[in-house]
C-alpha positions, 0 to 999 in steps of 0.5 A: 154268628152276628154277621149272619144275623145282620145279613138276614136282618138286612135281607128281611128289612129290604123285603119288608120295605117293598111290602110297606111301599106296596101296602102303603100306597093303597092305604094312603089313597083309601085314607084320603078317601075316607077322611073327606067323603063329601069330596068324593061322593060325586065319584063314588056312591056310598056303597063303594065308600064302605068297600074303601073302608073295608080295604083300608081296615083289612090292609092296615093290620098287614101294614102294621105287621110289616112296619113292626118287622121293619122296626125290629130288623132296622134296630138289629142293623143298627145294633149289630155293627156296634156290638161287633166293633166293641167285640173287636176292640176287646180282643 
């Protein structure tokens, strides 16, 4: 049973890693654009800066969910081998 949980935790963790990369890059770029808007005024007009803030705000919630799932599955991947080794030692 614990092996199955570990297997699925690892699969989900790896999938969430790719989602974190895919979501994290645009969030990082939009975060840089939001942090210092005066640097980017020559490239983007103010109406585009609002769109950048919207993208950053919309995707950050999804990114937080992905990171939370990664934390839970990562904790399971850390905990389950320890539980299995203790269980094996008691037998």
